[in-house]
The first five atom37 places (N, CA, C, CB, O) and aatype in JSON, in Angstrom:
{
  "aatype": [12, 6, 6, 10, 6, 1, 7, 6, 1, 12, 14, 10, 14, 5, 15, 19, 19, 10, 7, 0, 11, 3, 10, 14, 11, 16, 6, 16, 9, 10, 2, 3, 8, 9, 6, 15, 1, 10, 13, 7, 11, 10, 11, 5, 6, 1, 10, 6, 1, 0, 1, 13, 2, 7, 11, 16, 18, 3, 11, 19, 14, 1, 0, 6, 0, 19, 19, 19, 1, 19, 19, 15, 15, 19, 3, 11, 11, 10, 6, 19, 11, 5, 1, 13, 10, 11, 9, 13, 5, 6, 6, 2, 18, 14, 12, 6, 13, 7, 9, 15, 14, 11, 9, 18],
  "atom_mask": [
    [1, 1, 1, 1, 1],
    [1, 1, 1, 1, 1],
    [1, 1, 1, 1, 1],
    [1, 1, 1, 1, 1],
    [1, 1, 1, 1, 1],
    [1, 1, 1, 1, 1],
    [1, 1, 1, 0, 1],
    [1, 1, 1, 1, 1],
    [1, 1, 1, 1, 1],
    [1, 1, 1, 1, 1],
    [1, 1, 1, 1, 1],
    [1, 1, 1, 1, 1],
    [1, 1, 1, 1, 1],
    [1, 1, 1, 1, 1],
    [1, 1, 1, 1, 1],
    [1, 1, 1, 1, 1],
    [1, 1, 1, 1, 1],
    [1, 1, 1, 1, 1],
    [1, 1, 1, 0, 1],
    [1, 1, 1, 1, 1],
    [1, 1, 1, 1, 1],
    [1, 1, 1, 1, 1],
    [1, 1, 1, 1, 1],
    [1, 1, 1, 1, 1],
    [1, 1, 1, 1, 1],
    [1, 1, 1, 1, 1],
    [1, 1, 1, 1, 1],
    [1, 1, 1, 1, 1],
    [1, 1, 1, 1, 1],
    [1, 1, 1, 1, 1],
    [1, 1, 1, 1, 1],
    [1, 1, 1, 1, 1],
    [1, 1, 1, 1, 1],
    [1, 1, 1, 1, 1],
    [1, 1, 1, 1, 1],
    [1, 1, 1, 1, 1],
    [1, 1, 1, 1, 1],
    [1, 1, 1, 1, 1],
    [1, 1, 1, 1, 1],
    [1, 1, 1, 0, 1],
    [1, 1, 1, 1, 1],
    [1, 1, 1, 1, 1],
    [1, 1, 1, 1, 1],
    [1, 1, 1, 1, 1],
    [1, 1, 1, 1, 1],
    [1, 1, 1, 1, 1],
    [1, 1, 1, 1, 1],
    [1, 1, 1, 1, 1],
    [1, 1, 1, 1, 1],
    [1, 1, 1, 1, 1],
    [1, 1, 1, 1, 1],
    [1, 1, 1, 1, 1],
    [1, 1, 1, 1, 1],
    [1, 1, 1, 0, 1],
    [1, 1, 1, 1, 1],
    [1, 1, 1, 1, 1],
    [1, 1, 1, 1, 1],
    [1, 1, 1, 1, 1],
    [1, 1, 1, 1, 1],
    [1, 1, 1, 1, 1],
    [1, 1, 1, 1, 1],
    [1, 1, 1, 1, 1],
    [1, 1, 1, 1, 1],
    [1, 1, 1, 1, 1],
    [1, 1, 1, 1, 1],
    [1, 1, 1, 1, 1],
    [1, 1, 1, 1, 1],
    [1, 1, 1, 1, 1],
    [1, 1, 1, 1, 1],
    [1, 1, 1, 1, 1],
    [1, 1, 1, 1, 1],
    [1, 1, 1, 1, 1],
    [1, 1, 1, 1, 1],
    [1, 1, 1, 1, 1],
    [1, 1, 1, 1, 1],
    [1, 1, 1, 1, 1],
    [1, 1, 1, 1, 1],
    [1, 1, 1, 1, 1],
    [1, 1, 1, 1, 1],
    [1, 1, 1, 1, 1],
    [1, 1, 1, 1, 1],
    [1, 1, 1, 1, 1],
    [1, 1, 1, 1, 1],
    [1, 1, 1, 1, 1],
    [1, 1, 1, 1, 1],
    [1, 1, 1, 1, 1],
    [1, 1, 1, 1, 1],
    [1, 1, 1, 1, 1],
    [1, 1, 1, 1, 1],
    [1, 1, 1, 1, 1],
    [1, 1, 1, 1, 1],
    [1, 1, 1, 1, 1],
    [1, 1, 1, 1, 1],
    [1, 1, 1, 1, 1],
    [1, 1, 1, 1, 1],
    [1, 1, 1, 1, 1],
    [1, 1, 1, 1, 1],
    [1, 1, 1, 0, 1],
    [1, 1, 1, 1, 1],
    [1, 1, 1, 1, 1],
    [1, 1, 1, 1, 1],
    [1, 1, 1, 1, 1],
    [1, 1, 1, 1, 1],
    [1, 1, 1, 1, 1]
  ],
  "atom_positions": [
    [[0.82, -1.19, 0.0], [0.0, 0.0, 0.0], [0.87, 1.26, 0.0], [-0.94, 0.0, 1.2], [0.56, 2.24, -0.67]],
    [[1.95, 1.21, 0.76], [2.81, 2.4, 0.82], [3.37, 2.73, -0.56], [3.97, 2.18, 1.81], [3.47, 3.9, -0.93]],
    [[3.74, 1.69, -1.32], [4.27, 1.93, -2.67], [3.21, 2.55, -3.57], [4.78, 0.62, -3.28], [3.53, 3.4, -4.41]],
    [[1.97, 2.14, -3.41], [0.89, 2.75, -4.19], [0.72, 4.21, -3.81], [-0.43, 1.99, -3.97], [0.55, 5.07, -4.67]],
    [[0.76, 4.48, -2.51], [0.58, 5.86, -2.03], [1.71, 6.77, -2.5], [0.49, 5.88, -0.5], [1.48, 7.94, -2.79]],
    [[2.92, 6.24, -2.57], [4.07, 7.05, -3.02], [4.12, 7.16, -4.54], [5.37, 6.44, -2.5], [4.94, 7.91, -5.08]],
    [[3.27, 6.43, -5.23], [3.26, 6.48, -6.69], [4.28, 5.58, -7.35], [0.0, 0.0, 0.0], [4.52, 5.69, -8.55]],
    [[4.91, 4.69, -6.56], [5.91, 3.79, -7.11], [5.27, 2.62, -7.86], [6.81, 3.26, -6.0], [5.89, 2.01, -8.73]],
    [[4.04, 2.31, -7.52], [3.31, 1.24, -8.19], [1.93, 1.74, -8.55], [3.22, -0.03, -7.29], [1.34, 2.57, -7.86]],
    [[1.44, 1.21, -9.64], [0.09, 1.56, -10.07], [-0.8, 0.33, -9.93], [0.08, 2.1, -11.54], [-0.36, -0.78, -10.25]],
    [[-2.04, 0.5, -9.47], [-2.93, -0.66, -9.39], [-3.27, -1.16, -10.79], [-4.23, -0.31, -8.61], [-3.25, -0.41, -11.76]],
    [[-3.58, -2.45, -10.88], [-3.96, -3.02, -12.17], [-5.29, -2.43, -12.62], [-4.05, -4.56, -12.08], [-6.18, -2.19, -11.79]],
    [[-5.44, -2.2, -13.91], [-6.74, -1.74, -14.39], [-7.8, -2.81, -14.14], [-6.67, -1.38, -15.89], [-7.49, -4.0, -14.14]],
    [[-9.04, -2.39, -13.95], [-10.11, -3.32, -13.63], [-10.27, -4.4, -14.7], [-11.42, -2.56, -13.45], [-10.69, -5.51, -14.4]],
    [[-9.95, -4.07, -15.95], [-10.1, -5.04, -17.03], [-9.11, -6.2, -16.92], [-9.92, -4.35, -18.37], [-9.33, -7.25, -17.53]],
    [[-8.04, -6.03, -16.15], [-7.03, -7.08, -16.0], [-7.38, -8.02, -14.85], [-5.65, -6.45, -15.76], [-6.97, -9.18, -14.85]],
    [[-8.13, -7.52, -13.87], [-8.48, -8.32, -12.7], [-9.53, -9.35, -13.11], [-9.0, -7.42, -11.54], [-10.62, -8.98, -13.56]],
    [[-9.21, -10.62, -12.95], [-10.11, -11.69, -13.35], [-10.98, -12.11, -12.18], [-9.32, -12.89, -13.88], [-10.58, -12.02, -11.02]],
    [[-12.16, -12.57, -12.49], [-13.09, -13.04, -11.47], [-13.51, -14.46, -11.74], [0.0, 0.0, 0.0], [-13.0, -15.12, -12.65]],
    [[-14.46, -14.94, -10.95], [-14.93, -16.32, -11.08], [-15.53, -16.58, -12.46], [-15.97, -16.63, -10.01], [-15.38, -17.68, -13.0]],
    [[-16.2, -15.58, -13.03], [-16.82, -15.78, -14.35], [-15.79, -16.06, -15.44], [-17.64, -14.55, -14.73], [-16.12, -16.63, -16.48]],
    [[-14.54, -15.65, -15.2], [-13.48, -15.86, -16.18], [-12.88, -17.27, -16.11], [-12.39, -14.84, -15.97], [-12.16, -17.68, -17.02]],
    [[-13.19, -18.01, -15.05], [-12.7, -19.38, -14.91], [-13.58, -20.32, -15.72], [-12.66, -19.81, -13.42], [-14.77, -20.05, -15.88]],
    [[-13.03, -21.42, -16.23], [-13.87, -22.37, -16.97], [-14.87, -23.05, -16.03], [-13.0, -23.43, -17.67], [-14.57, -23.31, -14.87]],
    [[-16.05, -23.32, -16.56], [-17.07, -24.0, -15.76], [-16.83, -25.49, -15.83], [-18.5, -23.64, -16.25], [-16.71, -26.06, -16.92]],
    [[-16.77, -26.13, -14.67], [-16.6, -27.58, -14.63], [-17.97, -28.21, -14.52], [-15.69, -28.01, -13.45], [-18.78, -27.81, -13.68]],
    [[-18.23, -29.18, -15.34], [-19.51, -29.88, -15.32], [-19.42, -31.02, -14.32], [-19.9, -30.41, -16.75], [-19.22, -32.18, -14.7]],
    [[-19.57, -30.69, -13.05], [-19.55, -31.71, -12.02], [-20.89, -31.73, -11.32], [-18.41, -31.46, -11.0], [-21.63, -30.75, -11.34]],
    [[-21.2, -32.84, -10.72], [-22.46, -32.97, -9.99], [-22.51, -31.95, -8.87], [-22.63, -34.4, -9.44], [-23.54, -31.32, -8.65]],
    [[-21.4, -31.78, -8.16], [-21.38, -30.84, -7.03], [-21.57, -29.41, -7.51], [-20.07, -30.97, -6.27], [-22.36, -28.67, -6.92]],
    [[-20.86, -29.01, -8.54], [-20.99, -27.65, -9.07], [-22.43, -27.39, -9.51], [-20.01, -27.43, -10.24], [-23.0, -26.35, -9.19]],
    [[-23.01, -28.33, -10.25], [-24.39, -28.18, -10.72], [-25.37, -28.13, -9.56], [-24.76, -29.32, -11.67], [-26.32, -27.36, -9.58]],
    [[-25.14, -28.96, -8.54], [-26.01, -28.98, -7.37], [-25.96, -27.65, -6.63], [-25.61, -30.13, -6.42], [-27.0, -27.1, -6.26]],
    [[-24.76, -27.13, -6.4], [-24.62, -25.86, -5.69], [-25.29, -24.74, -6.48], [-23.14, -25.53, -5.45], [-26.0, -23.91, -5.91]],
    [[-25.05, -24.7, -7.78], [-25.67, -23.66, -8.61], [-27.19, -23.74, -8.57], [-25.19, -23.76, -10.05], [-27.86, -22.72, -8.4]],
    [[-27.75, -24.93, -8.73], [-29.2, -25.04, -8.75], [-29.81, -24.68, -7.4], [-29.62, -26.45, -9.15], [-30.85, -24.01, -7.35]],
    [[-29.18, -25.1, -6.3], [-29.68, -24.73, -4.97], [-29.57, -23.23, -4.73], [-28.9, -25.49, -3.88], [-30.51, -22.62, -4.22]],
    [[-28.45, -22.65, -5.11], [-28.24, -21.21, -4.91], [-29.25, -20.4, -5.7], [-26.82, -20.82, -5.32], [-29.9, -19.51, -5.16]],
    [[-29.4, -20.71, -6.99], [-30.33, -19.94, -7.82], [-31.78, -20.17, -7.39], [-30.16, -20.32, -9.29], [-32.6, -19.26, -7.48]],
    [[-32.09, -21.38, -6.93], [-33.43, -21.65, -6.39], [-33.72, -20.83, -5.15], [0.0, 0.0, 0.0], [-34.8, -20.26, -5.02]],
    [[-32.74, -20.75, -4.25], [-32.91, -19.95, -3.02], [-33.01, -18.47, -3.34], [-31.74, -20.19, -2.05], [-33.8, -17.75, -2.71]],
    [[-32.22, -17.99, -4.3], [-32.3, -16.58, -4.69], [-33.68, -16.25, -5.27], [-31.2, -16.23, -5.71], [-34.23, -15.19, -4.99]],
    [[-34.22, -17.16, -6.06], [-35.55, -16.96, -6.64], [-36.61, -16.95, -5.54], [-35.86, -18.05, -7.69], [-37.51, -16.11, -5.54]],
    [[-36.5, -17.9, -4.6], [-37.45, -17.99, -3.49], [-37.39, -16.71, -2.64], [-37.14, -19.22, -2.62], [-38.43, -16.18, -2.25]],
    [[-36.19, -16.23, -2.36], [-36.03, -15.02, -1.55], [-36.62, -13.82, -2.28], [-34.54, -14.78, -1.23], [-37.21, -12.94, -1.65]],
    [[-36.46, -13.77, -3.59], [-37.01, -12.66, -4.39], [-38.54, -12.69, -4.37], [-36.5, -12.73, -5.85], [-39.19, -11.65, -4.27]],
    [[-39.12, -13.9, -4.46], [-40.58, -14.04, -4.37], [-41.09, -13.57, -3.01], [-40.99, -15.5, -4.61], [-42.11, -12.89, -2.93]],
    [[-40.38, -13.94, -1.94], [-40.77, -13.52, -0.59], [-40.69, -12.01, -0.42], [-39.9, -14.21, 0.46], [-41.56, -11.4, 0.2]],
    [[-39.64, -11.4, -0.98], [-39.52, -9.93, -0.92], [-40.64, -9.26, -1.69], [-38.16, -9.47, -1.47], [-41.16, -8.23, -1.27]],
    [[-41.02, -9.85, -2.82], [-42.12, -9.29, -3.61], [-43.42, -9.34, -2.82], [-42.28, -10.06, -4.95], [-44.16, -8.35, -2.78]],
    [[-43.72, -10.48, -2.19], [-44.94, -10.6, -1.38], [-44.91, -9.64, -0.21], [-45.11, -12.04, -0.87], [-45.9, -8.96, 0.07]],
    [[-43.78, -9.57, 0.48], [-43.65, -8.72, 1.67], [-43.85, -7.25, 1.32], [-42.28, -8.92, 2.32], [-44.48, -6.51, 2.07]],
    [[-43.31, -6.82, 0.18], [-43.39, -5.41, -0.22], [-44.61, -5.11, -1.09], [-42.14, -5.02, -0.97], [-44.8, -3.96, -1.5]],
    [[-45.43, -6.12, -1.38], [-46.62, -5.91, -2.19], [-46.31, -5.54, -3.63], [0.0, 0.0, 0.0], [-47.04, -4.76, -4.24]],
    [[-45.25, -6.09, -4.16], [-44.84, -5.81, -5.54], [-44.95, -7.08, -6.37], [-43.4, -5.25, -5.59], [-45.08, -8.18, -5.84]],
    [[-44.88, -6.9, -7.68], [-44.81, -8.07, -8.55], [-43.36, -8.57, -8.56], [-45.3, -7.74, -10.0], [-42.43, -7.84, -8.25]],
    [[-43.21, -9.83, -8.92], [-41.89, -10.46, -8.95], [-40.91, -9.69, -9.82], [-42.0, -11.9, -9.45], [-39.74, -9.54, -9.46]],
    [[-41.38, -9.19, -10.96], [-40.51, -8.47, -11.9], [-40.03, -7.13, -11.37], [-41.23, -8.26, -13.2], [-39.01, -6.61, -11.84]],
    [[-40.75, -6.56, -10.4], [-40.39, -5.23, -9.87], [-39.36, -5.31, -8.73], [-41.63, -4.52, -9.38], [-38.86, -4.28, -8.28]],
    [[-39.06, -6.52, -8.27], [-38.1, -6.69, -7.17], [-36.7, -6.88, -7.77], [-38.48, -7.91, -6.26], [-36.53, -7.72, -8.65]],
    [[-35.7, -6.11, -7.3], [-34.33, -6.28, -7.83], [-33.83, -7.7, -7.6], [-33.37, -5.26, -7.16], [-34.13, -8.33, -6.59]],
    [[-33.06, -8.18, -8.56], [-32.52, -9.54, -8.45], [-31.01, -9.5, -8.28], [-32.9, -10.37, -9.69], [-30.35, -8.52, -8.62]],
    [[-30.48, -10.57, -7.74], [-29.03, -10.7, -7.62], [-28.46, -10.88, -9.02], [-28.62, -11.89, -6.68], [-28.96, -11.7, -9.79]],
    [[-27.43, -10.12, -9.33], [-26.85, -10.21, -10.66], [-25.39, -10.64, -10.57], [-26.95, -8.86, -11.39], [-24.72, -10.42, -9.56]],
    [[-24.92, -11.26, -11.62], [-23.52, -11.66, -11.75], [-23.08, -12.62, -10.65], [-22.62, -10.44, -11.75], [-21.96, -12.53, -10.15]],
    [[-23.97, -13.54, -10.26], [-23.61, -14.57, -9.29], [-23.0, -15.74, -10.05], [-24.85, -15.02, -8.43], [-23.62, -16.29, -10.96]],
    [[-21.78, -16.12, -9.68], [-21.05, -17.16, -10.39], [-20.52, -18.18, -9.38], [-19.88, -16.56, -11.23], [-19.97, -17.8, -8.35]],
    [[-20.68, -19.46, -9.68], [-20.16, -20.52, -8.83], [-19.13, -21.3, -9.64], [-21.31, -21.47, -8.31], [-19.41, -21.71, -10.77]],
    [[-17.96, -21.49, -9.07], [-16.91, -22.28, -9.72], [-16.22, -23.18, -8.69], [-15.88, -21.36, -10.41], [-15.93, -22.74, -7.58]],
    [[-15.97, -24.41, -9.07], [-15.16, -25.3, -8.25], [-13.72, -25.02, -8.65], [-15.55, -26.83, -8.46], [-13.33, -25.23, -9.8]],
    [[-12.93, -24.54, -7.7], [-11.55, -24.16, -8.0], [-10.6, -25.33, -7.83], [-11.12, -23.0, -7.11], [-9.65, -25.48, -8.59]],
    [[-10.86, -26.16, -6.84], [-9.98, -27.3, -6.6], [-10.83, -28.49, -6.16], [-8.91, -26.96, -5.53], [-11.67, -28.36, -5.27]],
    [[-10.61, -29.61, -6.76], [-11.3, -30.84, -6.4], [-10.32, -31.99, -6.56], [-12.59, -31.05, -7.28], [-9.92, -32.32, -7.68]],
    [[-9.93, -32.58, -5.45], [-8.9, -33.62, -5.47], [-9.44, -34.85, -4.74], [-7.58, -33.12, -4.81], [-9.97, -34.73, -3.63]],
    [[-9.3, -36.02, -5.34], [-9.68, -37.26, -4.67], [-8.48, -37.78, -3.9], [-10.19, -38.31, -5.69], [-7.38, -37.92, -4.44]],
    [[-8.7, -38.07, -2.61], [-7.64, -38.58, -1.76], [-8.15, -39.78, -0.97], [-7.13, -37.49, -0.79], [-9.35, -40.03, -0.88]],
    [[-7.21, -40.53, -0.42], [-7.55, -41.63, 0.47], [-7.04, -41.3, 1.86], [-6.96, -42.98, -0.04], [-5.89, -40.89, 2.04]],
    [[-7.91, -41.48, 2.83], [-7.57, -41.23, 4.22], [-7.42, -42.58, 4.92], [-8.64, -40.34, 4.93], [-8.39, -43.34, 5.01]],
    [[-6.23, -42.86, 5.4], [-5.98, -44.14, 6.07], [-6.37, -44.04, 7.54], [-4.5, -44.55, 5.93], [-6.1, -43.04, 8.2]],
    [[-7.01, -45.1, 8.03], [-7.43, -45.16, 9.42], [-6.24, -45.64, 10.26], [-8.67, -46.11, 9.6], [-5.55, -46.58, 9.88]],
    [[-6.02, -44.99, 11.39], [-4.9, -45.34, 12.27], [-5.11, -46.74, 12.86], [-4.75, -44.29, 13.4], [-6.23, -47.15, 13.15]],
    [[-3.99, -47.46, 13.05], [-4.04, -48.83, 13.57], [-4.71, -48.9, 14.94], [-2.63, -49.4, 13.66], [-5.46, -49.84, 15.22]],
    [[-4.45, -47.93, 15.76], [-5.04, -47.93, 17.11], [-6.57, -47.88, 17.02], [-4.52, -46.72, 17.94], [-7.27, -48.56, 17.78]],
    [[-7.07, -47.07, 16.11], [-8.51, -46.96, 15.92], [-9.08, -48.27, 15.37], [-8.84, -45.8, 14.97], [-10.15, -48.72, 15.79]],
    [[-8.35, -48.89, 14.43], [-8.8, -50.17, 13.87], [-8.87, -51.26, 14.93], [-7.87, -50.6, 12.74], [-9.78, -52.09, 14.91]],
    [[-7.92, -51.26, 15.86], [-7.92, -52.25, 16.95], [-9.15, -52.08, 17.83], [-6.65, -52.14, 17.79], [-9.77, -53.06, 18.24]],
    [[-9.49, -50.84, 18.12], [-10.65, -50.58, 18.98], [-11.93, -51.08, 18.33], [-10.76, -49.06, 19.28], [-12.81, -51.62, 19.01]],
    [[-12.05, -50.91, 17.03], [-13.28, -51.26, 16.32], [-13.11, -52.49, 15.41], [-13.76, -50.08, 15.5], [-13.78, -52.59, 14.38]],
    [[-12.22, -53.4, 15.78], [-11.94, -54.55, 14.92], [-13.16, -55.45, 14.73], [-10.8, -55.35, 15.48], [-13.3, -56.07, 13.68]],
    [[-14.03, -55.54, 15.71], [-15.22, -56.38, 15.59], [-16.3, -55.73, 14.72], [-15.79, -56.68, 16.97], [-17.24, -56.4, 14.3]],
    [[-16.16, -54.47, 14.44], [-17.16, -53.73, 13.66], [-16.91, -53.81, 12.16], [-17.19, -52.26, 14.1], [-17.68, -53.26, 11.37]],
    [[-15.84, -54.5, 11.75], [-15.47, -54.59, 10.33], [-15.26, -53.2, 9.73], [-16.56, -55.35, 9.53], [-15.77, -52.87, 8.66]],
    [[-14.51, -52.39, 10.46], [-14.26, -51.0, 10.06], [-13.29, -50.95, 8.88], [-13.68, -50.19, 11.25], [-12.3, -51.69, 8.88]],
    [[-13.54, -50.12, 7.87], [-12.64, -50.06, 6.7], [-11.26, -49.49, 7.06], [-13.27, -49.2, 5.6], [-11.14, -48.7, 8.0]],
    [[-10.25, -49.91, 6.33], [-8.88, -49.45, 6.6], [-8.6, -48.08, 6.01], [-7.89, -50.45, 6.05], [-7.66, -47.41, 6.43]],
    [[-9.43, -47.65, 5.05], [-9.26, -46.33, 4.45], [-10.59, -45.81, 3.93], [-8.21, -46.38, 3.32], [-11.53, -46.58, 3.68]],
    [[-10.65, -44.49, 3.76], [-11.83, -43.82, 3.23], [-11.42, -42.97, 2.05], [-12.53, -42.97, 4.31], [-10.36, -42.34, 2.06]],
    [[-12.24, -42.94, 1.04], [-12.02, -42.01, -0.06], [-12.66, -40.67, 0.28], [0.0, 0.0, 0.0], [-13.83, -40.63, 0.68]],
    [[-11.92, -39.59, 0.14], [-12.45, -38.26, 0.41], [-12.18, -37.36, -0.8], [-11.83, -37.65, 1.7], [-11.24, -37.59, -1.56]],
    [[-13.01, -36.35, -0.95], [-12.86, -35.4, -2.06], [-12.96, -33.97, -1.53], [-13.93, -35.64, -3.15], [-14.01, -33.35, -1.65]],
    [[-11.87, -33.44, -0.95], [-11.93, -32.05, -0.48], [-12.05, -31.09, -1.67], [-10.68, -31.69, 0.36], [-11.41, -31.28, -2.7]],
    [[-12.89, -30.08, -1.5], [-13.13, -29.13, -2.59], [-13.02, -27.71, -2.07], [-14.51, -29.37, -3.23], [-13.33, -27.43, -0.91]],
    [[-12.57, -26.81, -2.93], [-12.45, -25.39, -2.59], [-13.28, -24.61, -3.59], [-10.95, -24.92, -2.6], [-13.21, -24.84, -4.79]],
    [[-14.08, -23.67, -3.07], [-14.94, -22.85, -3.93], [-14.55, -21.41, -3.82], [-16.4, -23.02, -3.57], [-15.16, -20.56, -4.47]]
  ]
}
Protein backbone atom coordinates (compact mmCIF):
# COMPACT_ATOMS: atom_id res chain seq x y z
CA UNK A 1 0.00 0.00 0.00
CA UNK A 2 2.81 2.40 0.82
CA UNK A 3 4.27 1.93 -2.67
CA UNK A 4 0.89 2.75 -4.19
CA UNK A 5 0.58 5.86 -2.03
CA UNK A 6 4.07 7.05 -3.02
CA UNK A 7 3.26 6.48 -6.69
CA UNK A 8 5.91 3.79 -7.11
CA UNK A 9 3.31 1.24 -8.19
CA UNK A 10 0.09 1.56 -10.07
CA UNK A 11 -2.93 -0.66 -9.39
CA UNK A 12 -3.96 -3.02 -12.17
CA UNK A 13 -6.74 -1.74 -14.39
CA UNK A 14 -10.11 -3.32 -13.63
CA UNK A 15 -10.10 -5.04 -17.03
CA UNK A 16 -7.03 -7.08 -16.00
CA UNK A 17 -8.48 -8.32 -12.70
CA UNK A 18 -10.11 -11.69 -13.35
CA UNK A 19 -13.09 -13.04 -11.47
CA UNK A 20 -14.93 -16.32 -11.08
CA UNK A 21 -16.82 -15.78 -14.35
CA UNK A 22 -13.48 -15.86 -16.18
CA UNK A 23 -12.70 -19.38 -14.91
CA UNK A 24 -13.87 -22.37 -16.97
CA UNK A 25 -17.07 -24.00 -15.76
CA UNK A 26 -16.60 -27.58 -14.63
CA UNK A 27 -19.51 -29.88 -15.32
CA UNK A 28 -19.55 -31.71 -12.02
CA UNK A 29 -22.46 -32.97 -9.99
CA UNK A 30 -21.38 -30.84 -7.03
CA UNK A 31 -20.99 -27.65 -9.07
CA UNK A 32 -24.39 -28.18 -10.72
CA UNK A 33 -26.01 -28.98 -7.37
CA UNK A 34 -24.62 -25.86 -5.69
CA UNK A 35 -25.67 -23.66 -8.61
CA UNK A 36 -29.20 -25.04 -8.75
CA UNK A 37 -29.68 -24.73 -4.97
CA UNK A 38 -28.24 -21.21 -4.91
CA UNK A 39 -30.33 -19.94 -7.82
CA UNK A 40 -33.43 -21.65 -6.39
CA UNK A 41 -32.91 -19.95 -3.02
CA UNK A 42 -32.30 -16.58 -4.69
CA UNK A 43 -35.55 -16.96 -6.64
CA UNK A 44 -37.45 -17.99 -3.49
CA UNK A 45 -36.03 -15.02 -1.55
CA UNK A 46 -37.01 -12.66 -4.39
CA UNK A 47 -40.58 -14.04 -4.37
CA UNK A 48 -40.77 -13.52 -0.59
CA UNK A 49 -39.52 -9.93 -0.92
CA UNK A 50 -42.12 -9.29 -3.61
CA UNK A 51 -44.94 -10.60 -1.38
CA UNK A 52 -43.65 -8.72 1.67
CA UNK A 53 -43.39 -5.41 -0.22
CA UNK A 54 -46.62 -5.91 -2.19
CA UNK A 55 -44.84 -5.81 -5.54
CA UNK A 56 -44.81 -8.07 -8.55
CA UNK A 57 -41.89 -10.46 -8.95
CA UNK A 58 -40.51 -8.47 -11.90
CA UNK A 59 -40.39 -5.23 -9.87
CA UNK A 60 -38.10 -6.69 -7.17
CA UNK A 61 -34.33 -6.28 -7.83
CA UNK A 62 -32.52 -9.54 -8.45
CA UNK A 63 -29.03 -10.70 -7.62
CA UNK A 64 -26.85 -10.21 -10.66
CA UNK A 65 -23.52 -11.66 -11.75
CA UNK A 66 -23.61 -14.57 -9.29
CA UNK A 67 -21.05 -17.16 -10.39
CA UNK A 68 -20.16 -20.52 -8.83
CA UNK A 69 -16.91 -22.28 -9.72
CA UNK A 70 -15.16 -25.30 -8.25
CA UNK A 71 -11.55 -24.16 -8.00
CA UNK A 72 -9.98 -27.30 -6.60
CA UNK A 73 -11.30 -30.84 -6.40
CA UNK A 74 -8.90 -33.62 -5.47
CA UNK A 75 -9.68 -37.26 -4.67
CA UNK A 76 -7.64 -38.58 -1.76
CA UNK A 77 -7.55 -41.63 0.47
CA UNK A 78 -7.57 -41.23 4.22
CA UNK A 79 -5.98 -44.14 6.07
CA UNK A 80 -7.43 -45.16 9.42
CA UNK A 81 -4.90 -45.34 12.27
CA UNK A 82 -4.04 -48.83 13.57
CA UNK A 83 -5.04 -47.93 17.11
CA UNK A 84 -8.51 -46.96 15.92
CA UNK A 85 -8.80 -50.17 13.87
CA UNK A 86 -7.92 -52.25 16.95
CA UNK A 87 -10.65 -50.58 18.98
CA UNK A 88 -13.28 -51.26 16.32
CA UNK A 89 -11.94 -54.55 14.92
CA UNK A 90 -15.22 -56.38 15.59
CA UNK A 91 -17.16 -53.73 13.66
CA UNK A 92 -15.47 -54.59 10.33
CA UNK A 93 -14.26 -51.00 10.06
CA UNK A 94 -12.64 -50.06 6.70
CA UNK A 95 -8.88 -49.45 6.60
CA UNK A 96 -9.26 -46.33 4.45
CA UNK A 97 -11.83 -43.82 3.23
CA UNK A 98 -12.02 -42.01 -0.06
CA UNK A 99 -12.45 -38.26 0.41
CA UNK A 100 -12.86 -35.40 -2.06
CA UNK A 101 -11.93 -32.05 -0.48
CA UNK A 102 -13.13 -29.13 -2.59
CA UNK A 103 -12.45 -25.39 -2.59
CA UNK A 104 -14.94 -22.85 -3.93
